[in-house]
MIDOSE-1310 file (N, C-alpha, C; in nm, 2 decimals, decimal comma, always signed):
residues 198
mrml	+0,40/+2,18/-0,81/+0,36/+2,04/-0,79/+0,19/+2,05/-0,92; +0,17/+1,98/-1,02/+0,05/+1,90/-1,03/+0,02/+1,82/-1,07; -0,05/+1,70/-0,96/-0,03/+1,58/-0,99/-0,11/+1,53/-1,04; -0,14/+1,42/-1,07/-0,24/+1,36/-1,19/-0,34/+1,19/-1,02
lpic	-0,41/+1,21/-0,99/-0,48/+1,09/-0,90/-0,55/+1,02/-0,97; -0,55/+0,91/-0,98/-0,59/+0,78/-1,04/-0,78/+0,81/-1,06; -0,89/+0,83/-1,13/-1,00/+0,78/-1,07/-1,04/+0,64/-1,07; -1,09/+0,60/-0,97/-1,12/+0,51/-0,95/-1,27/+0,41/-0,99
llvs	-1,25/+0,36/-1,07/-1,41/+0,30/-1,16/-1,33/+0,11/-1,08; -1,47/+0,08/-0,96/-1,39/-0,03/-0,94/-1,57/-0,12/-1,03; -1,49/-0,22/-1,05/-1,66/-0,34/-1,08/-1,60/-0,41/-0,98; -1,66/-0,53/-0,89/-1,70/-0,60/-0,86/-1,73/-0,72/-0,91
mpal	-1,63/-0,87/-0,83/-1,61/-0,97/-0,97/-1,67/-1,06/-0,79; -1,70/-1,20/-0,87/-1,74/-1,33/-0,78/-1,66/-1,38/-0,70; -1,68/-1,41/-0,54/-1,52/-1,49/-0,46/-1,53/-1,57/-0,48; -1,41/-1,59/-0,48/-1,30/-1,76/-0,57/-1,30/-1,86/-0,44
aaap	-1,25/-1,82/-0,35/-1,23/-1,95/-0,32/-1,15/-1,89/-0,16; -1,18/-1,78/-0,08/-1,21/-1,82/+0,01/-1,26/-1,85/+0,20; -1,15/-1,95/+0,28/-1,23/-2,09/+0,31/-1,36/-2,03/+0,38; -1,42/-2,13/+0,37/-1,57/-2,15/+0,41/-1,62/-2,11/+0,58
gave	-1,73/-1,96/+0,51/-1,77/-1,90/+0,61/-1,64/-1,81/+0,74; -1,49/-1,72/+0,62/-1,40/-1,62/+0,66/-1,51/-1,57/+0,62; -1,59/-1,54/+0,53/-1,58/-1,42/+0,48/-1,69/-1,30/+0,57; -1,79/-1,43/+0,58/-1,92/-1,46/+0,68/-1,88/-1,37/+0,85
rlla	-1,77/-1,44/+0,88/-1,72/-1,39/+0,98/-1,61/-1,34/+1,00; -1,52/-1,26/+0,97/-1,56/-1,11/+0,90/-1,65/-1,01/+0,86; -1,70/-0,97/+0,87/-1,76/-0,93/+0,84/-1,85/-0,92/+0,93; -1,89/-1,02/+1,08/-2,04/-0,97/+1,12/-1,93/-0,99/+1,25
enqc	-1,80/-1,02/+1,27/-1,76/-0,96/+1,42/-1,63/-0,90/+1,39; -1,57/-0,84/+1,27/-1,52/-0,77/+1,19/-1,36/-0,76/+1,32; -1,36/-0,84/+1,30/-1,21/-0,94/+1,36/-1,18/-1,07/+1,31; -1,09/-1,18/+1,26/-1,08/-1,29/+1,15/-0,95/-1,34/+1,21
rdcd	-0,88/-1,40/+1,27/-0,75/-1,39/+1,32/-0,71/-1,48/+1,28; -0,62/-1,53/+1,19/-0,54/-1,60/+1,12/-0,61/-1,65/+0,99; -0,72/-1,59/+0,93/-0,82/-1,63/+0,80/-0,80/-1,61/+0,69; -0,84/-1,74/+0,63/-0,85/-1,76/+0,43/-0,89/-1,68/+0,39
lada	-0,87/-1,59/+0,42/-0,98/-1,44/+0,31/-0,93/-1,46/+0,12; -0,80/-1,53/+0,07/-0,82/-1,56/-0,03/-0,85/-1,58/-0,08; -0,84/-1,51/-0,19/-0,85/-1,41/-0,31/-1,06/-1,40/-0,28; -1,12/-1,37/-0,22/-1,23/-1,36/-0,15/-1,28/-1,22/-0,26
dlsg	-1,38/-1,23/-0,23/-1,46/-1,06/-0,28/-1,51/-0,96/-0,18; -1,44/-0,83/-0,18/-1,49/-0,74/-0,02/-1,46/-0,59/-0,07; -1,46/-0,62/-0,18/-1,49/-0,44/-0,26/-1,57/-0,37/-0,16; -1,53/-0,22/-0,16/-1,61/-0,13/-0,12/-1,68/-0,20/+0,12
adlr	-1,63/-0,30/+0,07/-1,64/-0,37/+0,26/-1,49/-0,26/+0,32; -1,66/-0,27/+0,43/-1,68/-0,12/+0,55/-1,60/-0,23/+0,66; -1,44/-0,26/+0,67/-1,34/-0,34/+0,77/-1,28/-0,23/+0,89; -1,33/-0,12/+0,88/-1,25/+0,02/+0,98/-1,24/-0,05/+1,17
dayl	-1,21/-0,07/+1,14/-1,19/-0,02/+1,33/-1,12/-0,28/+1,32; -1,12/-0,31/+1,21/-1,12/-0,46/+1,19/-0,94/-0,53/+1,33; -0,96/-0,65/+1,33/-0,81/-0,68/+1,40/-0,86/-0,81/+1,31; -0,74/-0,85/+1,23/-0,70/-0,93/+1,12/-0,55/-0,96/+1,15
tyav	-0,46/-1,03/+1,27/-0,39/-1,06/+1,27/-0,37/-1,17/+1,19; -0,26/-1,14/+1,12/-0,20/-1,30/+1,07/-0,32/-1,42/+0,98; -0,40/-1,30/+0,85/-0,46/-1,35/+0,79/-0,43/-1,34/+0,63; -0,50/-1,46/+0,59/-0,41/-1,43/+0,42/-0,58/-1,37/+0,33
fdga	-0,50/-1,24/+0,21/-0,60/-1,18/+0,11/-0,51/-1,22/-0,02; -0,42/-1,26/-0,03/-0,42/-1,37/-0,11/-0,47/-1,29/-0,26; -0,46/-1,26/-0,31/-0,50/-1,19/-0,47/-0,75/-1,19/-0,41; -0,73/-1,12/-0,26/-0,86/-1,10/-0,27/-0,85/-0,96/-0,35
dlsg	-0,96/-0,93/-0,41/-1,11/-0,79/-0,46/-1,10/-0,68/-0,36; -1,01/-0,59/-0,24/-1,05/-0,53/-0,19/-1,06/-0,33/-0,20; -1,10/-0,33/-0,31/-1,09/-0,23/-0,46/-1,24/-0,18/-0,36; -1,14/-0,05/-0,27/-1,23/+0,04/-0,28/-1,28/+0,01/-0,15
admr	-1,26/-0,02/-0,06/-1,31/-0,09/+0,14/-1,26/-0,02/+0,16; -1,32/+0,05/+0,31/-1,27/+0,09/+0,42/-1,16/+0,05/+0,48; -1,07/+0,02/+0,58/-1,03/-0,08/+0,60/-0,95/+0,05/+0,70; -0,92/+0,16/+0,75/-0,82/+0,27/+0,80/-0,85/+0,23/+0,96
dtfm	-0,76/+0,27/+0,98/-0,77/+0,19/+1,21/-0,79/+0,08/+1,21; -0,72/+0,00/+1,13/-0,71/-0,09/+1,11/-0,60/-0,19/+1,17; -0,59/-0,30/+1,22/-0,51/-0,33/+1,31/-0,49/-0,45/+1,25; -0,35/-0,48/+1,21/-0,35/-0,65/+1,06/-0,23/-0,68/+1,04
pfvr	-0,13/-0,62/+1,15/+0,05/-0,71/+1,17/-0,02/-0,87/+1,09; +0,13/-0,84/+1,00/+0,15/-1,02/+0,92/+0,09/-1,04/+0,88; +0,06/-1,00/+0,75/-0,16/-1,05/+0,69/-0,01/-1,03/+0,51; -0,11/-1,11/+0,42/-0,05/-1,15/+0,34/-0,15/-1,13/+0,25
frna	-0,11/-1,04/+0,13/-0,18/-0,96/+0,03/-0,12/-0,90/-0,09; -0,06/-1,09/-0,11/-0,03/-1,08/-0,25/-0,12/-1,07/-0,36; -0,04/-0,99/-0,44/-0,14/-0,97/-0,61/-0,26/-0,91/-0,50; -0,28/-0,88/-0,38/-0,47/-0,86/-0,35/-0,47/-0,67/-0,48
dmrc	-0,60/-0,70/-0,55/-0,67/-0,56/-0,59/-0,74/-0,51/-0,42; -0,63/-0,34/-0,41/-0,64/-0,23/-0,33/-0,68/-0,13/-0,40; -0,77/-0,15/-0,49/-0,70/-0,01/-0,61/-0,82/+0,05/-0,39; -0,79/+0,25/-0,49/-0,86/+0,33/-0,39/-0,96/+0,30/-0,20
iafd	-0,82/+0,16/-0,14/-0,85/+0,11/-0,04/-0,86/+0,27/+0,08; -0,95/+0,27/+0,15/-0,89/+0,35/+0,24/-0,82/+0,30/+0,37; -0,70/+0,34/+0,35/-0,53/+0,31/+0,46/-0,52/+0,32/+0,61; -0,59/+0,49/+0,56/-0,56/+0,54/+0,61/-0,52/+0,46/+0,79
rana	-0,40/+0,52/+0,85/-0,36/+0,51/+1,03/-0,33/+0,30/+1,05; -0,42/+0,20/+0,97/-0,32/+0,12/+0,89/-0,28/+0,04/+1,00; -0,27/-0,02/+1,13/-0,12/-0,09/+1,12/-0,07/-0,20/+1,06; -0,02/-0,19/+0,94/+0,02/-0,34/+0,89/+0,16/-0,35/+0,88
rgsd	+0,24/-0,36/+1,05/+0,36/-0,41/+1,04/+0,39/-0,51/+0,98; +0,49/-0,58/+0,88/+0,55/-0,63/+0,88/+0,47/-0,79/+0,78; +0,36/-0,71/+0,75/+0,31/-0,77/+0,61/+0,31/-0,77/+0,48; +0,32/-0,80/+0,40/+0,30/-0,86/+0,23/+0,22/-0,82/+0,17
lsga	+0,26/-0,71/+0,06/+0,19/-0,69/-0,02/+0,24/-0,71/-0,15; +0,36/-0,84/-0,20/+0,39/-0,84/-0,25/+0,29/-0,80/-0,37; +0,32/-0,71/-0,54/+0,21/-0,77/-0,67/+0,06/-0,67/-0,58; +0,09/-0,67/-0,47/-0,05/-0,60/-0,47/-0,07/-0,39/-0,57
nlvg	-0,21/-0,48/-0,59/-0,31/-0,26/-0,71/-0,27/-0,25/-0,58; -0,20/-0,06/-0,54/-0,26/+0,00/-0,49/-0,28/+0,12/-0,50; -0,34/+0,21/-0,66/-0,33/+0,19/-0,69/-0,44/+0,33/-0,66; -0,44/+0,50/-0,67/-0,49/+0,53/-0,58/-0,50/+0,55/-0,47
asmv	-0,46/+0,44/-0,39/-0,48/+0,38/-0,25/-0,50/+0,52/-0,16; -0,54/+0,54/-0,04/-0,52/+0,62/+0,03/-0,50/+0,58/+0,17; -0,33/+0,61/+0,26/-0,30/+0,55/+0,33/-0,13/+0,62/+0,45; -0,31/+0,74/+0,47/-0,20/+0,86/+0,50/-0,15/+0,82/+0,63
eval	+0,03/+0,82/+0,72/+0,01/+0,76/+0,82/-0,05/+0,61/+0,89; -0,06/+0,54/+0,72/-0,07/+0,38/+0,79/+0,11/+0,32/+0,86; +0,13/+0,26/+0,91/+0,26/+0,19/+0,93/+0,18/+0,05/+0,92; +0,34/+0,06/+0,84/+0,42/-0,05/+0,76/+0,53/-0,08/+0,74
pkat	+0,60/-0,07/+0,88/+0,77/-0,07/+0,85/+0,79/-0,24/+0,93; +0,87/-0,21/+0,84/+0,92/-0,41/+0,79/+0,85/-0,49/+0,65; +0,69/-0,37/+0,63/+0,64/-0,38/+0,57/+0,71/-0,51/+0,41; +0,68/-0,58/+0,33/+0,66/-0,60/+0,22/+0,60/-0,64/+0,06
lsga	+0,60/-0,45/+0,01/+0,53/-0,40/-0,11/+0,66/-0,38/-0,25; +0,77/-0,56/-0,24/+0,83/-0,54/-0,35/+0,66/-0,54/-0,47; +0,73/-0,51/-0,68/+0,66/-0,48/-0,75/+0,55/-0,45/-0,71; +0,47/-0,39/-0,59/+0,36/-0,35/-0,56/+0,36/-0,21/-0,65
dlgg	+0,20/-0,17/-0,70/+0,18/-0,08/-0,80/+0,08/+0,05/-0,67; +0,25/+0,15/-0,66/+0,18/+0,28/-0,58/+0,14/+0,41/-0,62; +0,12/+0,35/-0,77/+0,03/+0,50/-0,86/-0,04/+0,60/-0,74; +0,01/+0,72/-0,78/-0,11/+0,87/-0,68/-0,20/+0,75/-0,56
adlt	-0,06/+0,71/-0,53/-0,13/+0,63/-0,34/-0,09/+0,75/-0,27; -0,18/+0,83/-0,24/-0,11/+0,95/-0,10/-0,09/+0,84/+0,06; +0,01/+0,82/+0,03/+0,10/+0,81/+0,14/+0,19/+0,91/+0,23; +0,12/+0,97/+0,22/+0,15/+1,17/+0,37/+0,19/+1,07/+0,49
gafl	+0,28/+1,18/+0,54/+0,38/+1,01/+0,74/+0,35/+0,88/+0,76; +0,26/+0,82/+0,60/+0,36/+0,71/+0,67/+0,44/+0,67/+0,67; +0,45/+0,60/+0,81/+0,61/+0,50/+0,85/+0,64/+0,33/+0,76; +0,70/+0,38/+0,70/+0,77/+0,28/+0,62/+0,93/+0,24/+0,63
mgan	+0,91/+0,29/+0,80/+1,12/+0,18/+0,83/+1,16/+0,08/+0,76; +1,28/+0,08/+0,74/+1,26/-0,05/+0,66/+1,22/-0,17/+0,62; +1,16/-0,07/+0,49/+1,03/-0,21/+0,37/+1,03/-0,23/+0,29; +1,03/-0,35/+0,21/+1,13/-0,33/+0,13/+1,00/-0,29/+0,00
lrda	+1,05/-0,23/-0,06/+0,93/-0,09/-0,22/+1,01/-0,20/-0,37; +1,13/-0,29/-0,34/+1,23/-0,30/-0,46/+1,11/-0,29/-0,55; +1,14/-0,26/-0,67/+1,10/-0,31/-0,83/+0,91/-0,21/-0,70; +0,92/-0,15/-0,68/+0,75/-0,08/-0,65/+0,75/+0,04/-0,79
slvd	+0,63/-0,01/-0,81/+0,58/+0,18/-0,85/+0,56/+0,29/-0,73; +0,59/+0,39/-0,73/+0,54/+0,49/-0,67/+0,46/+0,59/-0,80; +0,51/+0,62/-0,94/+0,43/+0,67/-0,95/+0,35/+0,79/-0,91; +0,35/+0,93/-0,88/+0,30/+1,00/-0,89/+0,21/+1,01/-0,74
avlr	+0,32/+0,96/-0,66/+0,22/+0,84/-0,48/+0,33/+1,05/-0,43; +0,18/+1,00/-0,32/+0,27/+1,17/-0,25/+0,29/+1,10/-0,12; +0,43/+1,15/-0,08/+0,54/+1,07/+0,03/+0,56/+1,18/+0,22; +0,44/+1,31/+0,14/+0,48/+1,40/+0,23/+0,56/+1,35/+0,35
gadl	+0,62/+1,37/+0,43/+0,71/+1,33/+0,54/+0,71/+1,20/+0,56; +0,67/+1,12/+0,49/+0,62/+1,01/+0,44/+0,81/+0,90/+0,59; +0,85/+0,85/+0,61/+0,91/+0,79/+0,72/+1,00/+0,69/+0,69; +1,14/+0,69/+0,58/+1,21/+0,51/+0,44/+1,31/+0,53/+0,49
tgav	+1,34/+0,54/+0,65/+1,46/+0,56/+0,75/+1,49/+0,33/+0,73; +1,56/+0,29/+0,60/+1,64/+0,18/+0,66/+1,52/+0,12/+0,50; +1,48/+0,13/+0,40/+1,40/+0,14/+0,38/+1,44/+0,08/+0,23; +1,39/-0,04/+0,12/+1,47/-0,06/+0,02/+1,41/-0,07/-0,09
lsga	+1,45/+0,07/-0,17/+1,36/+0,12/-0,26/+1,44/+0,09/-0,39; +1,48/-0,01/-0,45/+1,60/-0,05/-0,56/+1,54/-0,02/-0,68; +1,52/+0,02/-0,81/+1,47/-0,01/-0,89/+1,35/+0,00/-0,92; +1,28/+0,11/-0,82/+1,13/+0,15/-0,74/+1,10/+0,28/-0,85
dlsg	+0,99/+0,32/-0,96/+1,03/+0,36/-0,98/+0,95/+0,52/-0,95; +1,00/+0,64/-0,83/+0,96/+0,72/-0,85/+0,87/+0,83/-0,87; +0,87/+0,88/-1,08/+0,86/+0,95/-1,06/+0,72/+1,01/-1,13; +0,72/+1,13/-1,06/+0,57/+1,20/-1,01/+0,64/+1,23/-0,95
adlt	+0,73/+1,11/-0,85/+0,65/+1,15/-0,61/+0,68/+1,28/-0,56; +0,62/+1,30/-0,46/+0,64/+1,45/-0,43/+0,68/+1,40/-0,22; +0,84/+1,38/-0,28/+0,94/+1,34/-0,11/+0,97/+1,43/-0,01; +0,86/+1,53/+0,03/+0,90/+1,61/+0,06/+0,91/+1,61/+0,19
dail	+1,01/+1,66/+0,26/+1,00/+1,63/+0,39/+1,02/+1,47/+0,42; +1,05/+1,42/+0,38/+0,99/+1,23/+0,38/+1,22/+1,21/+0,50; +1,18/+1,12/+0,50/+1,32/+1,12/+0,60/+1,37/+0,99/+0,51; +1,50/+0,99/+0,43/+1,57/+0,90/+0,30/+1,70/+0,83/+0,44
qaag	+1,67/+0,79/+0,53/+1,85/+0,82/+0,64/+1,83/+0,65/+0,51; +1,97/+0,58/+0,52/+2,04/+0,46/+0,57/+1,95/+0,40/+0,42; +1,85/+0,45/+0,30/+1,76/+0,43/+0,22/+1,81/+0,35/+0,15; +1,89/+0,30/+0,08/+1,80/+0,20/-0,07/+1,79/+0,21/-0,12
lsga	+1,81/+0,30/-0,22/+1,76/+0,33/-0,36/+1,89/+0,35/-0,50; +1,98/+0,23/-0,42/+2,01/+0,19/-0,64/+1,92/+0,20/-0,70; +1,97/+0,21/-0,82/+1,81/+0,18/-0,96/+1,73/+0,25/-0,94; +1,69/+0,32/-0,82/+1,52/+0,44/-0,87/+1,58/+0,51/-0,97
vfck	+1,41/+0,52/-1,01/+1,39/+0,59/-1,12/+1,31/+0,72/-1,08; +1,41/+0,81/-1,14/+1,37/+0,97/-1,04/+1,35/+1,09/-1,11; +1,18/+1,14/-1,21/+1,24/+1,20/-1,32/+1,10/+1,28/-1,24; +1,14/+1,37/-1,24/+1,04/+1,42/-1,26/+0,94/+1,52/-1,11
tvmp	+1,06/+1,44/-0,94/+1,05/+1,38/-0,84/+1,09/+1,52/-0,77; +0,96/+1,51/-0,63/+1,06/+1,63/-0,58/+1,07/+1,54/-0,46; +1,24/+1,58/-0,43/+1,31/+1,57/-0,37/+1,27/+1,64/-0,16; +1,36/+1,58/-0,09/+1,26/+1,62/+0,06/+1,27/+1,72/+0,07
dgam	+1,43/+1,82/+0,00/+1,45/+1,91/+0,03/+1,37/+2,06/-0,03; +1,26/+1,96/-0,15/+1,16/+2,01/-0,18/+1,19/+2,05/-0,34; +1,40/+2,04/-0,38/+1,47/+2,03/-0,48/+1,36/+1,94/-0,58; +1,37/+1,97/-0,67/+1,33/+1,83/-0,79/+1,44/+1,73/-0,88
rddg	+1,44/+1,66/-0,92/+1,53/+1,54/-0,93/+1,49/+1,49/-1,11; +1,58/+1,49/-1,14/+1,52/+1,44/-1,33/+1,56/+1,37/-1,35; +1,75/+1,34/-1,35/+1,83/+1,20/-1,43/+1,80/+1,10/-1,40; +1,69/+1,04/-1,43/+1,59/+0,94/-1,46/+1,48/+0,96/-1,57
cp	+1,52/+1,10/-1,57/+1,39/+1,10/-1,74/+1,46/+1,01/-1,87; +1,36/+0,97/-1,93/+1,37/+0,89/-2,08/+1,46/+1,07/-2,15
């Protein structure tokens, strides 16, 4: 199956309303517990191995940022711009990524159990080996996403668009798939599912 991956052209925008000193503290210390980083411009930032428990990134620009191996449980990323972010092996259990733009994101082996990704755009994202047990992906766009070997046990995928997604070897036990769209979707057993094609 030929996958078309998005090309990420990122344009930096000025920071809008992060709490005073929060961005500087994060960049200097690589940690920021309970920080308000809403609407901050962190595009392209190197945040590898950062400690960000309970931080708020609502509406922030994290496009192209490197957040590999970051510890960030219970963080809020509502409507954040996370295009082309490197999120590999990050621990974001219980985090809220509702409405986030994760197009082209690299999320290999990311831990997002019980996370909320409702309405998020994960088009072309690489979620190979991701841990999404009990995650809420209701109405999310997973068009052309790679979910090979991902664990979606008990995940809610109601209304999600899985057109062109690769679910080879993914675990879908007890996953809620009501109303999910399957068109040219590679299922866990390698079979193609097309019943949702227009």
